[in-house]
C-alpha positions as a LaTeX table, in Angstrom:
\begin{tabular}{lrrr}
\hline
Residue & $x$ (\AA) & $y$ (\AA) & $z$ (\AA) \\
\hline
Unk1 & $-312.46$ & $-7.45$ & $-41.92$ \\
Unk2 & $-314.75$ & $-4.99$ & $-43.49$ \\
Unk3 & $-313.94$ & $-1.27$ & $-43.49$ \\
Unk4 & $-317.06$ & 1.13 & $-43.56$ \\
Unk5 & $-315.27$ & 4.35 & $-42.75$ \\
Unk6 & $-314.32$ & 6.69 & $-45.65$ \\
Unk7 & $-310.60$ & 7.19 & $-46.00$ \\
Unk8 & $-310.94$ & 10.79 & $-47.04$ \\
Unk9 & $-309.17$ & 13.28 & $-44.76$ \\
Unk10 & $-311.37$ & 16.18 & $-45.75$ \\
Unk11 & $-310.34$ & 19.57 & $-44.37$ \\
Unk12 & $-309.52$ & 18.41 & $-40.79$ \\
Unk13 & $-306.30$ & 16.21 & $-40.70$ \\
Unk14 & $-302.97$ & 16.27 & $-42.30$ \\
Unk15 & $-301.77$ & 12.98 & $-43.79$ \\
Unk16 & $-299.30$ & 10.99 & $-41.70$ \\
Unk17 & $-296.63$ & 11.80 & $-44.32$ \\
Unk18 & $-296.66$ & 15.48 & $-43.16$ \\
Unk19 & $-295.09$ & 14.24 & $-39.86$ \\
Unk20 & $-291.41$ & 15.09 & $-39.93$ \\
Unk21 & $-288.94$ & 12.27 & $-39.72$ \\
Unk22 & $-287.12$ & 14.05 & $-36.89$ \\
Unk23 & $-290.31$ & 13.99 & $-34.84$ \\
Unk24 & $-290.67$ & 10.28 & $-35.29$ \\
Unk25 & $-286.96$ & 9.65 & $-34.40$ \\
Unk26 & $-287.40$ & 11.52 & $-31.12$ \\
Unk27 & $-290.66$ & 9.67 & $-30.08$ \\
Unk28 & $-290.48$ & 7.67 & $-26.94$ \\
Unk29 & $-294.09$ & 7.18 & $-26.04$ \\
Unk30 & $-297.47$ & 6.67 & $-27.85$ \\
Unk31 & $-300.42$ & 7.21 & $-25.61$ \\
Unk32 & $-303.69$ & 5.86 & $-27.23$ \\
Unk33 & $-307.34$ & 5.48 & $-26.75$ \\
Unk34 & $-308.53$ & 1.87 & $-26.80$ \\
Unk35 & $-312.07$ & 1.32 & $-28.02$ \\
Unk36 & $-312.26$ & 2.04 & $-31.80$ \\
Unk37 & $-308.68$ & 3.17 & $-31.79$ \\
Unk38 & $-306.69$ & $-0.02$ & $-30.89$ \\
Unk39 & $-309.89$ & $-2.08$ & $-31.68$ \\
Unk40 & $-312.14$ & $-2.20$ & $-34.69$ \\
Unk41 & $-315.72$ & $-3.57$ & $-34.95$ \\
Unk42 & $-315.32$ & $-4.84$ & $-31.42$ \\
Unk43 & $-312.23$ & $-6.85$ & $-31.84$ \\
Unk44 & $-308.42$ & $-6.26$ & $-31.65$ \\
Unk45 & $-307.11$ & $-6.75$ & $-35.20$ \\
Unk46 & $-304.00$ & $-8.93$ & $-35.73$ \\
Unk47 & $-302.36$ & $-5.93$ & $-37.32$ \\
Unk48 & $-302.78$ & $-4.01$ & $-34.15$ \\
Unk49 & $-301.32$ & $-6.59$ & $-31.88$ \\
Unk50 & $-298.39$ & $-6.92$ & $-34.41$ \\
Unk51 & $-297.94$ & $-3.14$ & $-34.24$ \\
Unk52 & $-297.86$ & $-3.06$ & $-30.48$ \\
Unk53 & $-295.17$ & $-5.76$ & $-30.38$ \\
Unk54 & $-293.08$ & $-3.91$ & $-33.04$ \\
Unk55 & $-293.32$ & $-0.63$ & $-31.14$ \\
Unk56 & $-292.18$ & $-2.31$ & $-27.97$ \\
Unk57 & $-289.31$ & $-4.11$ & $-29.68$ \\
Unk58 & $-288.11$ & $-0.67$ & $-31.02$ \\
Unk59 & $-288.12$ & 0.98 & $-27.57$ \\
Unk60 & $-291.43$ & 2.98 & $-27.92$ \\
Unk61 & $-293.71$ & 2.63 & $-24.84$ \\
Unk62 & $-297.35$ & 2.33 & $-25.64$ \\
Unk63 & $-299.76$ & 3.36 & $-22.93$ \\
Unk64 & $-303.47$ & 2.96 & $-23.49$ \\
Unk65 & $-305.56$ & 5.94 & $-22.06$ \\
Unk66 & $-309.16$ & 4.62 & $-21.87$ \\
Unk67 & $-312.61$ & 5.26 & $-20.40$ \\
Unk68 & $-312.81$ & 1.54 & $-20.03$ \\
Unk69 & $-313.14$ & $-0.11$ & $-16.65$ \\
Unk70 & $-310.23$ & $-0.89$ & $-14.34$ \\
Unk71 & $-310.99$ & $-4.59$ & $-14.40$ \\
Unk72 & $-310.58$ & $-4.67$ & $-18.21$ \\
Unk73 & $-307.58$ & $-2.41$ & $-18.04$ \\
Unk74 & $-305.86$ & $-4.76$ & $-15.59$ \\
Unk75 & $-306.16$ & $-7.49$ & $-18.15$ \\
Unk76 & $-304.80$ & $-5.13$ & $-20.92$ \\
Unk77 & $-301.79$ & $-4.25$ & $-18.76$ \\
Unk78 & $-301.05$ & $-8.01$ & $-17.96$ \\
Unk79 & $-301.74$ & $-9.40$ & $-21.44$ \\
Unk80 & $-300.63$ & $-6.96$ & $-24.12$ \\
Unk81 & $-297.24$ & $-5.48$ & $-24.90$ \\
Unk82 & $-297.95$ & $-2.10$ & $-23.32$ \\
Unk83 & $-296.08$ & $-0.29$ & $-20.55$ \\
Unk84 & $-299.30$ & 0.36 & $-18.38$ \\
Unk85 & $-302.85$ & 1.67 & $-18.78$ \\
Unk86 & $-304.44$ & 4.96 & $-17.75$ \\
Unk87 & $-308.01$ & 3.84 & $-17.08$ \\
Unk88 & $-311.52$ & 5.19 & $-16.26$ \\
Unk89 & $-310.91$ & 8.45 & $-18.01$ \\
Unk90 & $-307.76$ & 9.32 & $-15.88$ \\
Unk91 & $-308.78$ & 8.12 & $-12.56$ \\
Unk92 & $-306.22$ & 5.52 & $-12.17$ \\
Unk93 & $-302.82$ & 4.50 & $-13.69$ \\
Unk94 & $-302.06$ & 0.73 & $-13.74$ \\
Unk95 & $-298.38$ & 0.44 & $-14.13$ \\
Unk96 & $-296.16$ & $-2.55$ & $-14.75$ \\
Unk97 & $-292.80$ & $-3.15$ & $-13.09$ \\
Unk98 & $-289.87$ & $-4.70$ & $-14.75$ \\
Unk99 & $-290.90$ & $-8.18$ & $-13.34$ \\
Unk100 & $-294.40$ & $-7.57$ & $-14.80$ \\
Unk101 & $-296.20$ & $-6.98$ & $-11.47$ \\
Unk102 & $-298.95$ & $-4.41$ & $-11.56$ \\
Unk103 & $-299.14$ & $-1.24$ & $-9.44$ \\
Unk104 & $-302.31$ & 1.00 & $-9.11$ \\
Unk105 & $-302.03$ & 4.76 & $-8.64$ \\
Unk106 & $-305.25$ & 6.75 & $-8.17$ \\
Unk107 & $-305.82$ & 10.47 & $-8.86$ \\
Unk108 & $-307.06$ & 10.85 & $-5.18$ \\
Unk109 & $-307.26$ & 8.37 & $-2.38$ \\
Unk110 & $-309.09$ & 5.30 & $-3.61$ \\
Unk111 & $-311.55$ & 5.31 & $-0.82$ \\
Unk112 & $-312.54$ & 8.88 & $-1.53$ \\
Unk113 & $-313.00$ & 8.15 & $-5.23$ \\
Unk114 & $-315.15$ & 5.08 & $-4.45$ \\
Unk115 & $-317.49$ & 7.17 & $-2.32$ \\
Unk116 & $-317.77$ & 9.73 & $-4.91$ \\
Unk117 & $-318.63$ & 6.99 & $-7.42$ \\
Unk118 & $-321.55$ & 5.76 & $-5.19$ \\
Unk119 & $-322.99$ & 9.24 & $-5.16$ \\
Unk120 & $-322.55$ & 9.72 & $-8.86$ \\
Unk121 & $-324.32$ & 6.32 & $-9.56$ \\
Unk122 & $-327.35$ & 7.31 & $-7.60$ \\
Unk123 & $-327.63$ & 10.48 & $-9.73$ \\
Unk124 & $-327.10$ & 8.62 & $-13.01$ \\
Unk125 & $-329.80$ & 6.06 & $-12.20$ \\
Unk126 & $-332.18$ & 8.92 & $-11.64$ \\
Unk127 & $-331.40$ & 10.38 & $-15.04$ \\
Unk128 & $-331.63$ & 7.03 & $-16.83$ \\
Unk129 & $-335.32$ & 6.67 & $-15.95$ \\
Unk130 & $-335.84$ & 9.33 & $-18.70$ \\
Unk131 & $-333.99$ & 7.33 & $-21.37$ \\
Unk132 & $-335.23$ & 3.69 & $-21.65$ \\
Unk133 & $-333.00$ & 2.80 & $-24.42$ \\
Unk134 & $-329.82$ & 3.70 & $-22.33$ \\
Unk135 & $-328.38$ & 1.37 & $-19.59$ \\
Unk136 & $-325.46$ & 1.04 & $-17.39$ \\
Unk137 & $-322.46$ & $-0.52$ & $-19.14$ \\
Unk138 & $-322.12$ & $-4.27$ & $-18.62$ \\
Unk139 & $-318.77$ & $-3.58$ & $-17.04$ \\
Unk140 & $-320.08$ & $-1.20$ & $-14.38$ \\
Unk141 & $-319.33$ & $-3.86$ & $-11.69$ \\
Unk142 & $-315.66$ & $-3.77$ & $-12.65$ \\
Unk143 & $-315.36$ & $-0.01$ & $-12.35$ \\
Unk144 & $-313.55$ & 1.47 & $-9.24$ \\
Unk145 & $-314.20$ & 5.28 & $-9.78$ \\
Unk146 & $-316.72$ & 6.17 & $-12.46$ \\
Unk147 & $-320.10$ & 5.33 & $-14.04$ \\
Unk148 & $-320.46$ & 4.33 & $-17.63$ \\
Unk149 & $-323.68$ & 4.41 & $-19.69$ \\
Unk150 & $-323.91$ & 2.33 & $-22.76$ \\
Unk151 & $-325.44$ & 3.84 & $-25.88$ \\
Unk152 & $-323.50$ & 1.94 & $-28.71$ \\
Unk153 & $-321.59$ & $-0.98$ & $-27.24$ \\
Unk154 & $-324.38$ & $-3.50$ & $-26.52$ \\
Unk155 & $-327.26$ & $-1.14$ & $-27.52$ \\
Unk156 & $-328.00$ & $-1.77$ & $-31.10$ \\
Unk157 & $-328.69$ & 0.19 & $-33.22$ \\
Unk158 & $-326.77$ & 3.01 & $-31.42$ \\
Unk159 & $-328.98$ & 5.35 & $-29.35$ \\
Unk160 & $-327.22$ & 8.47 & $-30.61$ \\
Unk161 & $-330.15$ & 10.96 & $-30.01$ \\
Unk162 & $-330.79$ & 9.57 & $-26.53$ \\
Unk163 & $-327.14$ & 9.82 & $-25.83$ \\
Unk164 & $-327.03$ & 13.40 & $-26.82$ \\
Unk165 & $-330.05$ & 14.33 & $-24.62$ \\
Unk166 & $-328.81$ & 12.28 & $-21.69$ \\
Unk167 & $-325.37$ & 13.87 & $-21.90$ \\
Unk168 & $-327.04$ & 17.27 & $-21.94$ \\
Unk169 & $-329.10$ & 16.41 & $-18.79$ \\
Unk170 & $-326.13$ & 15.08 & $-16.82$ \\
Unk171 & $-324.03$ & 18.32 & $-17.56$ \\
Unk172 & $-327.03$ & 20.41 & $-16.55$ \\
Unk173 & $-326.97$ & 18.68 & $-13.26$ \\
Unk174 & $-323.35$ & 19.78 & $-12.85$ \\
Unk175 & $-321.89$ & 16.25 & $-13.41$ \\
Unk176 & $-318.65$ & 15.75 & $-15.29$ \\
Unk177 & $-319.78$ & 13.74 & $-18.28$ \\
Unk178 & $-318.11$ & 13.04 & $-21.61$ \\
Unk179 & $-319.06$ & 10.83 & $-24.53$ \\
Unk180 & $-316.72$ & 8.14 & $-26.07$ \\
Unk181 & $-317.51$ & 6.24 & $-29.15$ \\
Unk182 & $-319.71$ & 3.73 & $-27.21$ \\
Unk183 & $-320.31$ & 5.14 & $-23.71$ \\
Unk184 & $-321.08$ & 8.28 & $-21.73$ \\
Unk185 & $-318.53$ & 8.31 & $-18.87$ \\
Unk186 & $-319.44$ & 10.16 & $-15.57$ \\
Unk187 & $-316.74$ & 10.81 & $-13.06$ \\
Unk188 & $-315.59$ & 13.25 & $-10.30$ \\
Unk189 & $-314.37$ & 16.72 & $-11.15$ \\
Unk190 & $-310.74$ & 17.67 & $-11.28$ \\
Unk191 & $-309.13$ & 15.23 & $-13.61$ \\
Unk192 & $-309.21$ & 13.96 & $-17.18$ \\
Unk193 & $-307.18$ & 11.89 & $-19.63$ \\
Unk194 & $-304.64$ & 14.54 & $-20.06$ \\
Unk195 & $-304.03$ & 15.45 & $-16.31$ \\
Unk196 & $-303.32$ & 11.89 & $-15.39$ \\
Unk197 & $-301.25$ & 11.42 & $-18.51$ \\
Unk198 & $-299.15$ & 14.39 & $-17.58$ \\
Unk199 & $-298.72$ & 13.14 & $-13.94$ \\
Unk200 & $-297.69$ & 9.71 & $-15.13$ \\
Unk201 & $-295.22$ & 11.13 & $-17.69$ \\
Unk202 & $-293.75$ & 13.39 & $-15.05$ \\
Unk203 & $-293.74$ & 11.26 & $-11.82$ \\
Unk204 & $-293.22$ & 7.80 & $-13.37$ \\
Unk205 & $-291.03$ & 8.56 & $-16.38$ \\
Unk206 & $-289.37$ & 11.81 & $-15.38$ \\
Unk207 & $-290.34$ & 13.76 & $-18.38$ \\
Unk208 & $-290.45$ & 17.58 & $-18.24$ \\
Unk209 & $-293.36$ & 19.35 & $-19.89$ \\
Unk210 & $-291.01$ & 20.30 & $-22.79$ \\
Unk211 & $-290.00$ & 16.66 & $-23.19$ \\
Unk212 & $-293.63$ & 15.58 & $-23.19$ \\
Unk213 & $-294.27$ & 17.93 & $-26.04$ \\
Unk214 & $-291.54$ & 16.47 & $-28.04$ \\
Unk215 & $-291.45$ & 12.82 & $-27.12$ \\
Unk216 & $-295.22$ & 11.83 & $-26.85$ \\
Unk217 & $-297.71$ & 11.14 & $-29.54$ \\
Unk218 & $-301.44$ & 10.74 & $-28.78$ \\
Unk219 & $-303.90$ & 8.85 & $-30.98$ \\
Unk220 & $-307.67$ & 8.69 & $-30.59$ \\
Unk221 & $-311.02$ & 8.61 & $-32.16$ \\
Unk222 & $-313.60$ & 10.50 & $-30.17$ \\
Unk223 & $-314.63$ & 13.83 & $-28.47$ \\
Unk224 & $-313.47$ & 12.52 & $-25.09$ \\
Unk225 & $-309.86$ & 12.74 & $-26.51$ \\
Unk226 & $-310.01$ & 16.54 & $-26.93$ \\
Unk227 & $-307.99$ & 17.26 & $-23.82$ \\
Unk228 & $-305.14$ & 15.26 & $-25.34$ \\
Unk229 & $-305.45$ & 16.57 & $-28.83$ \\
Unk230 & $-305.34$ & 20.08 & $-27.35$ \\
Unk231 & $-302.02$ & 19.59 & $-25.63$ \\
Unk232 & $-299.93$ & 17.18 & $-27.61$ \\
Unk233 & $-298.53$ & 18.75 & $-30.87$ \\
Unk234 & $-298.12$ & 15.16 & $-32.18$ \\
Unk235 & $-301.72$ & 14.10 & $-32.20$ \\
Unk236 & $-303.34$ & 11.58 & $-34.57$ \\
Unk237 & $-307.01$ & 10.60 & $-35.19$ \\
Unk238 & $-307.82$ & 7.32 & $-36.80$ \\
Unk239 & $-310.11$ & 7.58 & $-39.84$ \\
Unk240 & $-313.35$ & 6.77 & $-37.91$ \\
Unk241 & $-312.82$ & 10.13 & $-36.06$ \\
Unk242 & $-314.28$ & 11.82 & $-39.12$ \\
Unk243 & $-317.94$ & 11.65 & $-37.95$ \\
Unk244 & $-317.07$ & 13.61 & $-34.84$ \\
Unk245 & $-314.66$ & 16.31 & $-36.13$ \\
Unk246 & $-317.29$ & 18.97 & $-36.88$ \\
Unk247 & $-318.57$ & 18.81 & $-33.26$ \\
Unk248 & $-315.07$ & 19.03 & $-31.73$ \\
Unk249 & $-313.25$ & 22.11 & $-30.65$ \\
Unk250 & $-309.74$ & 20.45 & $-30.44$ \\
Unk251 & $-308.91$ & 18.06 & $-33.34$ \\
Unk252 & $-306.10$ & 15.92 & $-34.07$ \\
Unk253 & $-303.25$ & 17.38 & $-36.21$ \\
Unk254 & $-302.97$ & 14.30 & $-38.39$ \\
Unk255 & $-305.25$ & 11.58 & $-39.35$ \\
Unk256 & $-304.80$ & 8.11 & $-40.63$ \\
Unk257 & $-306.42$ & 6.56 & $-43.79$ \\
Unk258 & $-307.69$ & 3.44 & $-42.05$ \\
Unk259 & $-310.04$ & 3.17 & $-39.08$ \\
Unk260 & $-309.67$ & 1.94 & $-35.54$ \\
Unk261 & $-306.78$ & $-0.55$ & $-34.91$ \\
Unk262 & $-305.95$ & $-0.80$ & $-38.60$ \\
Unk263 & $-305.33$ & 2.94 & $-38.45$ \\
Unk264 & $-303.09$ & 2.46 & $-35.39$ \\
Unk265 & $-301.18$ & $-0.23$ & $-37.21$ \\
Unk266 & $-300.80$ & 2.24 & $-40.26$ \\
Unk267 & $-299.36$ & 4.91 & $-37.84$ \\
Unk268 & $-296.99$ & 2.47 & $-36.29$ \\
Unk269 & $-295.67$ & 1.41 & $-39.62$ \\
Unk270 & $-295.22$ & 5.02 & $-40.60$ \\
Unk271 & $-293.25$ & 5.86 & $-37.44$ \\
Unk272 & $-291.00$ & 2.82 & $-37.48$ \\
Unk273 & $-290.22$ & 3.48 & $-41.19$ \\
Unk274 & $-289.38$ & 7.14 & $-40.52$ \\
Unk275 & $-287.08$ & 6.10 & $-37.58$ \\
Unk276 & $-285.17$ & 3.79 & $-39.99$ \\
Unk277 & $-284.74$ & 6.55 & $-42.70$ \\
\hline
\end{tabular}
């Protein structure tokens, strides 16, 4: 698997070795973005899958927090060694019971969020007429609450300039829009990745705010992870976040040397080694 991302940390992130062993030993949860954080070059590396299994075996619960669609996240929750998935940018938590049944918990009533999604879709389609290289994401039909615009998933080469202009136009319309490494995600106001993560950690797992600060690590790769980087002291960016850092107000405190899922595996190896020290 080729690696095209520089491993230089530059002036933005500390090396993983700067994380204290005591912090790793107190870690109970790793919340993680999915695209280009668990995956790399469109695939889930073997190293990533092995890391997820090892973390689960050592009692660390992994919860992907993704802008990906609910349909895809349902598959992730069923098929991968994770404890659940926060999906569509924080709109819904797909939890897993002890007997591996799934439960869905929405930020607000599902019917209300579906109605808001329909209204947002009408507005987004109007904006997209100005940007012929952009399109609705292929997985839009499997989304329950938000709208995703593809600029770098199936659009090749990536339409970065069009993405920036479209994002600005959506924000000017008063829409809640954020860019990931592949999509622009547009959703209702009032929630984001962090707000749902905090609710899940509190309501489902019984963690106080102080415990969340000490027992949770977040890892991501893009500007739509800023709400998480801003609030979790243990925050890590995989190496490919380097291209976004100069445009981000809230950055991860630590950074891996490897990109995407290879960087996640690097992080998992470091954490598990530190817990055994």
